Backbone bond lengths (Angstrom), bond angles and torsions (degrees), N, CA, C in turn:
res aa  C-N    CA-C-N  psi(-1)  N-CA   C-N-CA  omega(-1)  CA-C   N-CA-C  phi
1 X - - - 1.465 - - 1.526 109.73 -
2 X 1.314 116.48 132.88 1.467 121.22 -179.26 1.518 110.75 -68.54
3 X 1.310 115.32 132.95 1.462 120.33 176.07 1.520 108.90 -81.71
4 X 1.333 115.73 143.02 1.464 120.40 -176.88 1.517 110.03 -127.94
5 X 1.328 115.35 144.98 1.468 121.90 176.29 1.515 108.41 -137.10
6 X 1.318 116.14 135.98 1.456 121.91 175.07 1.521 108.25 -96.37
7 X 1.325 116.29 128.40 1.463 122.04 -179.75 1.523 108.39 -107.11
8 X 1.328 116.22 120.17 1.464 122.57 178.94 1.518 107.75 -116.86
9 X 1.329 117.04 127.35 1.462 120.07 -173.86 1.526 111.33 -132.93
10 X 1.323 113.73 157.57 1.465 121.49 170.67 1.526 106.79 -91.14
11 X 1.316 116.06 105.88 1.460 119.82 -175.76 1.528 110.80 -83.22
12 X 1.307 115.64 167.81 1.462 120.74 176.68 1.509 114.18 101.80
13 X 1.336 117.63 -5.61 1.460 121.52 176.61 1.516 109.12 -121.34
14 X 1.330 116.09 131.70 1.463 120.56 -175.58 1.521 111.98 -62.00
15 X 1.351 117.33 -38.43 1.466 119.64 -177.77 1.524 111.20 -66.50
16 X 1.336 116.98 -39.69 1.459 119.79 178.77 1.522 110.64 -69.30
17 X 1.322 116.58 -37.52 1.467 120.18 178.77 1.520 110.93 -60.32
18 X 1.330 116.22 -43.75 1.465 119.91 -179.77 1.522 111.20 -67.24
19 X 1.337 117.17 -40.85 1.461 120.36 177.04 1.530 110.95 -62.36
20 X 1.319 116.62 -39.44 1.459 120.86 -179.87 1.518 111.17 -64.82
21 X 1.334 116.61 -43.31 1.464 119.87 177.75 1.526 110.70 -63.88
22 X 1.341 116.43 -36.35 1.466 119.78 178.23 1.525 110.84 -64.69
23 X 1.330 116.88 -44.46 1.461 120.63 178.24 1.522 110.56 -60.97
24 X 1.336 116.58 -44.58 1.467 120.27 179.45 1.520 110.98 -60.49
25 X 1.332 117.01 -41.91 1.472 120.42 179.80 1.525 111.10 -64.52
26 X 1.325 116.44 -45.79 1.467 120.33 -177.68 1.531 111.40 -64.80
27 X 1.320 117.11 -44.35 1.454 119.75 179.89 1.531 111.02 -68.46
28 X 1.322 116.33 -40.54 1.462 119.53 177.61 1.511 111.96 -61.04
29 X 1.338 116.22 -41.31 1.470 120.23 179.25 1.523 111.65 -66.08
30 X 1.345 116.98 -25.23 1.466 120.77 179.32 1.524 112.27 -88.38
31 X 1.333 116.84 4.47 1.452 120.60 175.71 1.520 115.28 95.25
32 X 1.323 117.01 9.14 1.456 120.50 179.01 1.527 110.76 -79.99
33 X 1.314 114.97 146.89 1.457 120.34 163.55 1.535 106.03 -86.75
34 X 1.317 116.73 115.23 1.465 121.43 -177.79 1.521 108.72 -95.81
35 X 1.323 116.27 126.07 1.455 121.63 -178.79 1.528 110.59 -112.06
36 X 1.320 115.56 148.00 1.451 121.72 173.76 1.525 108.99 -146.35
37 X 1.334 115.33 153.60 1.454 119.65 172.16 1.515 109.67 -70.11
38 X 1.315 116.43 152.02 1.464 121.27 -172.45 1.521 112.45 -58.63
39 X 1.325 118.53 -45.04 1.461 120.99 -176.92 1.522 111.57 -63.82
40 X 1.324 116.36 -40.43 1.461 119.76 -179.20 1.518 110.84 -71.17
41 X 1.309 116.76 -41.81 1.463 120.12 179.33 1.526 110.57 -61.29
42 X 1.318 117.01 -39.26 1.465 120.94 179.63 1.519 110.95 -66.49
43 X 1.337 117.05 -43.49 1.469 120.77 -179.07 1.521 112.16 -65.30
44 X 1.346 116.17 -33.16 1.462 119.66 -177.21 1.518 112.46 -87.86
45 X 1.307 117.63 -13.09 1.466 121.43 -178.29 1.524 110.24 54.41
46 X 1.335 115.69 52.89 1.464 120.77 -177.83 1.522 110.57 -76.22
47 X 1.313 114.98 167.01 1.452 121.19 -176.55 1.514 112.94 -87.30
48 X 1.329 115.95 -175.14 1.469 121.60 -176.61 1.525 113.44 -68.61
49 X 1.333 117.60 -11.11 1.464 119.09 179.65 1.524 112.17 -73.34
50 X 1.331 117.54 -9.07 1.460 122.22 -178.67 1.520 110.19 -100.91
51 X 1.328 115.31 132.02 1.464 121.63 177.08 1.525 108.88 -98.85
52 X 1.302 117.36 126.82 1.463 122.45 179.37 1.519 108.78 -83.74
53 X 1.358 116.50 130.03 1.460 121.89 -177.13 1.520 109.51 -130.70
54 X 1.347 115.79 162.49 1.466 119.23 175.36 1.518 109.38 -90.97
55 X 1.315 116.82 163.39 1.457 121.66 -171.33 1.525 112.96 -66.13
56 X 1.330 118.44 -31.95 1.454 120.66 -175.25 1.521 112.90 -69.63
57 X 1.314 117.37 -30.57 1.468 120.29 -177.84 1.524 112.16 -115.97
58 X 1.316 117.64 10.41 1.464 120.96 -172.32 1.524 113.12 -57.70
59 X 1.331 117.34 -43.26 1.466 120.49 -175.00 1.513 113.56 -98.00
60 X 1.323 117.86 0.68 1.461 120.89 -177.75 1.525 110.45 -62.29
61 X 1.326 116.04 126.40 1.475 123.59 178.71 1.531 113.07 64.63
62 X 1.320 118.02 10.71 1.464 119.91 176.79 1.525 109.49 -79.75
63 X 1.310 115.71 149.26 1.459 120.55 178.82 1.525 111.39 -78.54
64 X 1.333 116.15 -33.02 1.452 119.62 -173.91 1.526 109.27 -158.63
65 X 1.318 116.22 154.74 1.456 122.85 171.41 1.520 107.62 -115.67
66 X 1.325 117.33 117.22 1.464 122.37 178.16 1.517 108.90 -97.92
67 X 1.321 116.19 129.58 1.454 122.09 -175.13 1.526 109.15 -118.70
68 X 1.327 116.44 121.07 1.462 121.79 175.30 1.530 107.81 -110.19
69 X 1.310 116.03 106.85 1.453 120.93 -177.21 1.513 109.91 163.64
70 X 1.323 116.36 -160.54 1.449 121.57 177.50 1.516 111.03 -99.14
71 X 1.329 115.79 -161.96 1.457 120.23 -178.29 1.529 111.74 -64.22
72 X 1.333 117.46 -32.71 1.461 119.94 177.47 1.513 111.97 -61.94
73 X 1.326 116.50 -42.83 1.466 120.51 177.71 1.526 110.83 -65.24
74 X 1.336 116.24 -37.27 1.463 120.16 179.36 1.524 110.39 -64.42
75 X 1.327 117.08 -43.21 1.458 120.72 179.17 1.532 111.04 -64.63
76 X 1.319 115.99 -37.19 1.466 120.02 176.65 1.530 110.26 -65.14
77 X 1.316 116.74 -42.11 1.463 119.94 178.89 1.527 111.29 -66.75
78 X 1.332 116.81 -32.72 1.464 120.07 178.76 1.527 111.29 -61.55
79 X 1.326 117.26 -31.84 1.458 120.69 176.70 1.525 110.89 -61.92
80 X 1.319 117.19 -34.44 1.461 121.62 179.82 1.528 111.57 -80.39
81 X 1.336 116.57 -35.51 1.456 120.77 -171.54 1.519 113.91 -84.43
82 X 1.332 117.28 -33.99 1.468 120.62 -172.96 1.527 113.30 -59.49
83 X 1.339 120.17 -46.64 1.473 118.49 -178.84 1.521 113.48 -60.38
84 X 1.337 116.82 -31.66 1.459 120.54 -178.14 1.524 112.42 -91.57
85 X 1.338 117.43 -8.45 1.460 120.43 -177.19 1.517 113.20 70.39
86 X 1.325 117.29 21.36 1.467 121.53 -177.82 1.532 110.11 -83.13
87 X 1.319 118.76 133.61 1.462 120.41 -178.85 1.525 112.41 -73.80
88 X 1.341 115.03 150.02 1.460 122.19 -177.93 1.515 111.00 -110.39
89 X 1.328 115.48 141.42 1.460 122.65 174.49 1.518 108.23 -126.85
90 X 1.338 116.54 117.57 1.448 120.89 -177.31 1.513 113.26 -100.69
91 X 1.332 116.24 135.24 1.471 122.83 172.08 1.525 106.15 -112.01
92 X 1.314 117.00 117.72 1.456 121.31 -171.56 1.526 112.30 -78.77
93 X 1.321 116.15 110.38 1.459 121.12 169.90 1.535 108.40 -125.29
94 X 1.353 114.09 28.57 1.455 120.74 175.49 1.513 110.23 -106.78
95 X 1.330 115.82 -134.40 1.464 120.47 -178.76 1.531 109.27 -102.59
96 X 1.335 118.10 -93.28 1.460 119.73 -178.50 1.519 110.63 -71.08
97 X 1.321 117.42 -50.45 1.466 120.44 175.76 1.513 113.88 65.44
98 X 1.343 117.48 48.37 1.459 120.37 -178.49 1.521 112.21 -64.74
99 X 1.323 117.32 -29.96 1.455 120.73 -176.41 1.526 112.99 -83.18
100 X 1.313 116.62 -15.57 1.466 120.44 -177.30 1.525 110.73 -77.51
101 X 1.319 114.97 151.23 1.457 121.32 -178.93 1.522 112.33 -93.34
102 X 1.327 117.35 -30.11 1.454 119.39 -171.79 1.523 110.72 -146.34
103 X 1.328 115.94 171.95 1.461 122.87 -177.65 1.534 109.92 -110.34
104 X 1.345 117.03 162.26 1.474 119.90 -177.50 1.523 113.64 -58.15
105 X 1.343 117.41 -31.20 1.470 120.12 -178.21 1.532 111.96 -61.37
106 X 1.326 116.36 -25.69 1.464 120.63 -177.90 1.531 111.54 -103.32
107 X 1.338 116.96 19.78 1.464 120.23 -172.48 1.528 112.11 -61.29
108 X 1.316 117.93 -48.01 1.460 120.37 -177.98 1.526 111.25 -59.75
109 X 1.319 116.35 -43.47 1.460 121.00 178.70 1.528 111.02 -65.53
110 X 1.329 116.17 -38.67 1.461 120.89 179.85 1.525 110.86 -63.49
111 X 1.331 116.73 -46.36 1.459 120.36 178.93 1.529 110.47 -61.62
112 X 1.332 116.80 -38.85 1.460 119.51 179.40 1.522 111.43 -64.85
113 X 1.337 116.80 -36.29 1.463 120.06 174.77 1.527 110.58 -59.45
114 X 1.323 116.06 -40.95 1.462 120.20 179.44 1.521 110.33 -65.72
115 X 1.324 116.45 -46.25 1.472 121.05 -179.64 1.531 110.58 -59.16
116 X 1.334 116.22 -41.54 1.466 121.45 -177.55 1.524 112.98 -84.66
117 X 1.329 116.66 -1.92 1.474 122.56 -175.80 1.526 111.83 59.04
118 X 1.298 116.00 35.78 1.471 121.18 178.09 1.533 108.98 -98.96
119 X 1.309 114.73 72.79 1.460 119.07 178.04 1.527 109.37 -155.34
120 X 1.303 114.77 159.02 1.462 121.54 177.14 1.525 108.66 -110.21
121 X 1.313 115.77 158.03 1.462 121.37 179.01 1.522 108.34 -124.71
122 X 1.327 115.64 128.04 1.451 120.37 175.52 1.526 109.93 -118.67
123 X 1.319 116.43 153.61 1.452 121.18 -178.90 1.524 110.68 -99.64
124 X 1.334 115.88 135.12 1.452 122.02 177.75 1.532 109.19 -110.30
125 X 1.308 114.98 133.44 1.448 122.10 -179.76 1.523 111.02 -66.01
126 X 1.328 117.17 139.66 1.460 122.59 174.06 1.527 109.05 -125.08
127 X 1.328 116.56 173.44 1.463 120.63 175.68 1.524 109.95 -124.33
128 X 1.308 115.70 142.19 1.457 123.35 170.49 1.521 108.63 -100.00
129 X 1.318 116.74 141.71 1.462 121.67 -173.46 1.525 109.78 -129.44
130 X 1.342 115.92 137.41 1.454 122.67 175.80 1.523 109.49 -126.76
131 X 1.325 116.27 131.85 1.461 122.13 173.31 1.516 108.20 -104.96
132 X 1.342 116.54 127.43 1.458 121.23 -179.72 1.525 110.38 -124.96
133 X 1.302 115.67 147.64 1.461 122.98 173.96 1.521 107.64 -129.72
134 X 1.337 116.21 122.31 1.464 121.76 -177.30 1.527 111.40 54.72
135 X 1.323 115.76 38.55 1.457 121.34 176.71 1.508 115.86 81.16
136 X 1.329 117.93 -1.79 1.462 121.39 -179.19 1.528 110.48 -107.05
137 X 1.333 118.43 125.65 1.472 120.03 177.22 1.521 111.30 -62.55
138 X 1.318 116.12 132.94 1.466 120.60 179.82 1.529 112.13 -121.17
139 X 1.335 118.10 -14.79 1.466 120.42 179.93 1.523 109.23 -159.74
140 X 1.331 114.29 151.56 1.457 121.33 178.34 1.528 108.93 -130.40
141 X 1.318 115.63 155.11 1.457 120.18 176.16 1.518 110.29 -161.39
142 X 1.309 115.21 178.99 1.463 121.09 175.98 1.517 108.23 -153.20
143 X 1.329 116.48 162.42 1.459 119.79 -178.47 1.520 110.71 -150.23
144 X 1.301 115.45 143.00 1.465 122.52 172.08 1.519 110.18 -89.88
145 X 1.325 117.80 -39.10 1.462 122.10 179.40 1.525 112.12 -92.54
146 X 1.337 116.42 -64.11 1.452 119.10 -176.74 1.524 111.86 -160.39
147 X 1.318 114.26 152.61 1.460 122.34 167.83 1.522 106.64 -109.26
148 X 1.327 116.60 123.54 1.460 121.49 -175.42 1.521 109.63 -115.51
149 X 1.329 115.87 127.30 1.463 121.50 171.30 1.530 105.83 -103.74
150 X 1.333 116.49 115.33 1.456 120.18 -172.17 1.520 111.19 -130.17
151 X 1.326 114.98 162.22 1.460 120.31 178.81 1.529 109.89 -71.11
152 X 1.325 114.67 154.08 1.458 120.96 177.57 1.516 110.61 -91.30
153 X 1.320 116.18 -44.98 1.466 121.14 -176.40 1.520 110.52 -92.69
154 X 1.304 115.46 125.23 1.458 120.67 -177.01 1.529 112.12 -59.29
155 X 1.338 116.36 -35.71 1.465 120.05 -174.45 1.526 112.80 -85.58
156 X 1.318 118.86 -1.19 1.461 122.29 -178.09 1.526 111.10 -117.02
157 X 1.337 115.83 151.43 1.458 121.12 173.01 1.522 109.36 -90.94
158 X 1.307 115.44 157.94 1.460 121.80 176.15 1.527 107.64 -100.13
159 X 1.320 117.09 122.88 1.470 122.25 178.82 1.521 108.93 -96.47
160 X 1.323 115.58 118.02 1.467 120.08 -175.79 1.524 110.66 -134.80
161 X 1.316 114.73 158.42 1.459 122.88 167.12 1.526 107.12 -117.23
162 X 1.322 116.72 128.21 1.467 122.02 -179.81 1.525 109.02 -100.62
163 X 1.329 115.86 131.58 1.452 122.01 176.87 1.523 109.64 -119.48
164 X 1.315 115.77 146.66 1.463 122.35 172.71 1.522 106.95 -123.29
165 X 1.321 116.57 124.48 1.463 122.37 -179.51 1.531 111.22 52.88
166 X 1.344 114.80 44.17 1.464 122.73 175.94 1.524 113.36 65.48
167 X 1.326 117.28 18.36 1.456 121.41 175.14 1.523 108.19 -117.49
168 X 1.351 118.17 128.41 1.463 120.04 -179.28 1.519 111.81 -63.41
169 X 1.329 115.07 134.73 1.467 120.54 -178.02 1.527 111.58 -107.30
170 X 1.333 116.63 -53.29 1.454 119.57 -177.94 1.520 110.06 -164.26
171 X 1.315 115.62 157.82 1.462 121.16 172.77 1.522 108.08 -107.28
172 X 1.320 115.79 147.98 1.463 121.33 -174.13 1.519 110.34 -139.98
173 X 1.306 115.63 141.47 1.449 121.77 160.42 1.516 106.26 -102.70
174 X 1.316 118.32 119.68 1.459 119.80 -167.17 1.522 111.19 -155.84
175 X 1.339 115.19 174.44 1.459 120.36 170.75 1.528 110.84 -81.53
176 X 1.332 115.94 -20.11 1.454 119.50 178.93 1.513 111.35 163.97
177 X 1.338 115.60 -178.54 1.460 122.86 177.50 1.521 107.98 -135.98
178 X 1.331 116.14 131.86 1.456 121.93 176.68 1.519 110.33 -101.03
179 X 1.316 116.34 137.43 1.460 123.11 170.33 1.529 105.78 -116.12
180 X 1.317 116.15 104.51 1.463 120.85 -169.93 1.522 111.83 -115.07
181 X 1.328 114.84 158.71 1.457 122.92 173.82 1.526 109.27 -98.46
182 X 1.339 118.45 168.67 1.462 119.17 173.05 1.526 112.45 -56.74
183 X 1.335 117.78 -38.21 1.462 120.38 176.89 1.516 110.84 -60.27
184 X 1.335 116.93 -39.09 1.454 121.31 -178.90 1.518 114.34 -83.96
185 X 1.330 117.31 -0.28 1.463 119.10 -177.34 1.525 112.67 -67.16
186 X 1.320 117.66 -18.63 1.470 120.80 178.29 1.528 111.94 -98.76
187 X 1.326 116.58 8.37 1.466 120.97 -177.98 1.528 109.87 -107.65
188 X 1.326 117.36 -124.77 1.465 122.13 -176.96 1.529 111.02 -57.32
189 X 1.333 116.98 -41.41 1.460 120.67 -178.37 1.527 111.59 -60.71
190 X 1.306 117.05 -36.58 1.461 121.21 178.86 1.529 110.91 -64.90
191 X 1.335 116.43 -41.26 1.465 120.16 -177.72 1.521 112.27 -70.74
192 X 1.334 117.57 -17.57 1.459 120.57 177.88 1.530 112.54 -100.30
193 X 1.335 116.97 11.59 1.458 120.95 174.28 1.503 115.54 97.33
194 X 1.325 117.82 11.57 1.457 120.64 178.51 1.519 111.85 -78.19
195 X 1.327 117.36 162.83 1.466 121.06 -179.49 1.525 111.59 -79.09
196 X 1.319 116.37 154.96 1.462 121.15 170.30 1.524 107.98 -83.66
197 X 1.333 115.58 127.50 1.463 121.43 -178.61 1.522 108.54 -116.92
198 X 1.311 116.67 128.87 1.471 120.29 179.89 1.527 109.56 -61.99
199 X 1.332 118.59 140.55 1.472 121.89 -172.47 1.521 114.50 -58.54
200 X 1.335 117.20 -30.23 1.462 118.71 -177.76 1.530 112.51 -78.59
201 X 1.323 117.51 -9.23 1.461 121.02 176.47 1.528 108.86 -77.32
202 X 1.310 117.19 128.40 1.456 121.01 177.72 1.525 108.64 -93.20
203 X 1.319 116.07 109.78 1.457 121.78 -177.22 1.522 109.01 -163.79
204 X 1.321 115.63 164.71 1.455 122.63 172.03 1.526 108.19 -120.30
205 X 1.326 116.00 147.37 1.456 121.58 179.90 1.524 109.92 -112.67
206 X 1.318 115.98 140.53 1.462 122.54 172.10 1.528 106.60 -121.21
207 X 1.335 116.23 115.89 1.459 120.74 -173.75 1.527 109.70 -127.37
208 X 1.336 118.86 109.16 1.465 120.52 174.76 1.526 110.81 -67.18
209 X 1.329 115.75 147.68 1.460 121.61 179.15 1.525 108.61 -109.87
210 X 1.329 116.48 115.97 1.473 122.81 176.73 1.522 111.07 47.29
211 X 1.339 115.66 55.58 1.462 120.25 -175.87 1.520 111.32 -84.08
212 X 1.334 115.98 139.59 1.457 123.17 174.32 1.521 106.70 -100.62
213 X 1.341 116.18 82.95 1.457 121.39 -174.67 1.522 108.65 -161.86
214 X 1.326 115.71 154.39 1.462 119.82 178.95 1.527 111.41 -71.94
215 X 1.337 117.25 -32.72 1.459 121.29 179.78 1.520 108.27 -114.22
216 X 1.300 116.26 97.50 1.467 120.54 -176.88 1.523 110.63 -139.68
217 X 1.322 115.68 35.55 1.460 120.35 -179.63 1.527 110.99 -81.15
218 X 1.331 117.58 149.92 1.471 119.45 171.69 1.522 110.28 -62.17
219 X 1.312 116.35 145.87 1.454 122.17 -179.27 1.521 109.70 -120.53
220 X 1.314 116.40 144.18 1.464 122.97 171.81 1.518 106.79 -117.79
221 X 1.330 116.54 118.69 1.457 121.15 -174.71 1.523 109.88 -122.33
222 X 1.316 115.82 172.47 1.457 121.02 -177.77 1.516 112.52 -64.41
223 X 1.324 117.40 151.88 1.468 121.27 -175.90 1.521 113.38 -67.60
224 X 1.324 117.73 -21.95 1.454 120.22 -178.66 1.527 112.34 -103.39
225 X 1.325 116.46 8.93 1.455 120.02 174.64 1.524 109.42 -76.54
226 X 1.328 115.43 158.70 1.464 121.08 175.60 1.527 108.79 -108.79
227 X 1.323 115.57 148.97 1.462 122.53 179.06 1.524 107.62 -119.38
228 X 1.321 116.17 128.94 1.453 120.73 175.28 1.518 110.20 -118.43
229 X 1.326 116.39 134.27 1.459 121.90 177.75 1.522 107.51 -126.39
230 X 1.331 115.85 109.26 1.456 121.54 178.82 1.518 109.13 -96.91
231 X 1.326 116.53 121.83 1.463 121.54 174.17 1.523 106.99 -86.72
232 X 1.341 116.76 116.55 1.454 120.54 -170.71 1.524 111.66 -62.68
233 X 1.321 114.62 139.81 1.451 120.84 -176.21 1.525 111.95 -64.35
234 X 1.336 116.46 -31.02 1.460 119.78 -179.01 1.531 112.65 -79.06
235 X 1.341 115.90 -4.54 1.457 119.87 -175.88 1.518 113.39 -99.33
236 X 1.333 115.30 -142.62 1.460 121.88 -173.84 1.529 110.47 -116.28
237 X 1.324 115.41 163.59 1.465 121.59 -178.71 1.524 110.93 -69.35
238 X 1.329 113.96 152.50 1.459 120.64 174.47 1.515 110.58 -122.78
239 X 1.328 115.30 -178.10 1.455 121.15 177.85 1.520 108.43 -144.43
240 X 1.318 116.01 140.80 1.461 122.20 177.31 1.517 109.63 -97.82
241 X 1.330 116.19 135.19 1.460 121.41 174.91 1.520 108.52 -130.67
242 X 1.332 116.94 124.38 1.461 122.66 178.54 1.527 109.27 -106.11
243 X 1.315 115.97 111.43 1.474 122.14 -178.65 1.524 112.41 59.56
244 X 1.333 116.97 19.29 1.459 120.18 -178.42 1.512 113.33 68.65
245 X 1.344 117.37 14.47 1.460 120.73 -174.03 1.519 112.95 -123.09
246 X 1.327 117.05 -33.14 1.461 120.95 -176.51 1.519 107.55 -125.40
247 X 1.317 117.07 131.92 1.449 119.40 -174.38 1.511 113.49 -136.92
248 X 1.347 115.07 170.42 1.453 122.06 177.11 1.520 108.23 -160.10
249 X 1.310 116.02 150.74 1.457 121.02 176.74 1.528 109.78 -74.54
250 X 1.328 115.57 143.16 1.470 121.97 174.25 1.528 106.81 -126.52
251 X 1.314 117.74 92.60 1.460 119.65 -175.76 1.523 111.66 -70.19
252 X 1.326 116.22 161.37 1.456 120.42 173.58 1.529 108.85 -54.90
253 X 1.330 116.10 130.72 1.452 121.19 -173.51 1.512 113.37 94.64
254 X 1.316 116.99 -7.04 1.465 121.58 178.96 1.522 112.18 -82.35
255 X 1.309 114.59 167.08 1.462 121.13 -178.36 1.526 109.48 -136.12
256 X 1.321 115.79 139.17 1.463 122.15 175.77 1.523 108.16 -116.58
257 X 1.328 116.31 128.16 1.460 121.67 177.71 1.522 109.21 -117.79
258 X 1.322 114.78 134.21 1.470 121.35 -175.39 1.525 108.65 -125.16
259 X 1.319 115.27 128.94 1.467 121.39 177.81 1.518 109.84 -139.83
260 X 1.293 114.76 163.70 1.464 121.04 176.07 1.522 110.60 -58.22
261 X 1.350 115.90 138.87 1.447 120.91 -179.44 1.519 112.19 -118.71
262 X 1.325 115.96 -174.86 1.465 121.62 177.04 1.521 109.57 -63.98
263 X 1.319 118.61 141.54 1.458 120.45 -174.86 1.525 113.12 -73.32
264 X 1.315 114.45 158.69 1.461 122.41 166.00 1.519 107.11 -101.90
265 X 1.321 116.55 134.24 1.465 121.16 -176.59 1.531 109.00 -97.89
266 X 1.340 115.13 130.58 1.462 121.87 -173.75 1.526 109.28 -122.14
267 X 1.337 116.07 135.31 1.466 122.55 -177.83 1.524 110.08 -86.95
268 X 1.313 115.44 137.35 1.467 122.03 172.45 1.530 108.83 -119.49
269 X 1.325 117.13 120.20 1.474 121.05 177.07 1.520 111.56 -112.33
270 X 1.315 116.87 -21.53 1.471 121.15 178.99 1.523 108.46 -127.31
271 X 1.333 117.44 72.13 1.461 119.74 -175.64 1.530 111.99 -58.32
272 X 1.321 115.39 131.81 1.455 121.58 172.65 1.512 107.83 -151.65
273 X 1.327 117.45 155.58 1.461 120.01 -177.12 1.526 111.64 -59.12
274 X 1.328 115.86 144.74 1.459 120.37 178.17 1.522 110.77 -60.81
275 X 1.322 116.60 -29.82 1.473 119.92 177.26 1.520 110.63 -57.36
276 X 1.339 117.08 -44.52 1.467 120.44 179.94 1.522 111.03 -65.03
277 X 1.331 116.80 -39.03 1.466 120.69 178.26 1.527 110.47 -63.92
278 X 1.318 115.88 -41.78 1.459 120.91 179.83 1.525 110.66 -62.61
279 X 1.319 116.47 -45.31 1.463 120.70 179.26 1.526 111.07 -61.98
280 X 1.335 116.65 -43.43 1.461 120.64 -177.18 1.526 111.48 -68.77
281 X 1.341 117.58 -46.08 1.464 120.61 -175.56 1.523 112.16 -69.72
282 X 1.336 117.06 -38.47 1.460 120.65 -179.28 1.522 113.03 -95.11
283 X 1.358 115.74 -0.52 1.459 121.07 179.64 1.533 110.77 51.67
284 X 1.327 114.97 51.60 1.459 120.66 -177.40 1.522 111.30 -73.39
285 X 1.329 117.85 142.11 1.484 121.86 -177.78 1.515 110.80 -81.62
286 X 1.326 116.91 88.94 1.463 119.79 -177.87 1.526 112.10 -78.33
287 X 1.338 116.79 -12.54 1.456 120.73 175.09 1.531 107.95 -115.99
288 X 1.324 115.32 106.41 1.458 119.55 -179.66 1.526 111.71 -90.96
289 X 1.317 115.36 -172.65 1.461 118.85 -176.51 1.525 111.20 -68.98
290 X 1.343 118.41 -18.17 1.471 121.48 178.17 1.525 112.02 -89.22
291 X 1.362 116.57 -6.05 1.459 121.44 -178.36 1.519 110.81 60.07
């Protein structure tokens, strides 16, 4: 049976284009069927070894999804990989690249690991999201990093009631509320004061954004708990954003429910402790003035 790999790239940069063509050549020479989306294949001017596919079936029956780009490209690739359960391998050619497994300097070695099947796969927790109005679902979404319910009008606060496991917890006047995963704890949730959670920890995070309330601390709850966010009818409209990529309106009186979803599978070829990754990505000062 022919092995298949989906290649997802951040187009528009000459260095990424060349790296993408190199990956396609190496995988093709190893007997892989290399797939790409039509727009990306056209921008990269790839050769005949690449098969152009549509987004709905791109990752179907593929062994792996290789992502060349930053975290945005990885999140975009996750949309293609999650329905098929195909694992993702990220090569960071962005900025921080927390979701990526390896760097461009190790590209040849990384591809060889894939060819030789010398890699591990770990599962990352995701969240499923439902927006309801008057008890009727009107929109659905999911997120690998976070689902954010935020205000629409810059000059207005969002009035919400937060529930955990269908029990009211607190009401908030705020800019919004984040429901994040451990994977997303180093993203938007981190910038709003949430804790960093190691990826292997199964938990959900609830992080208020600029809340005007006495109790507005970030919360870490069980992975199988449900989160409810009611946007008060007497207040203002909100908006849902999943990973900053998929959104829906949440009108005043609407409700957002967040629960654990199907996992995203992530490839590890160079296993190292998350502590080391955290230090490297955030450039933490592990040697202080006291040594």
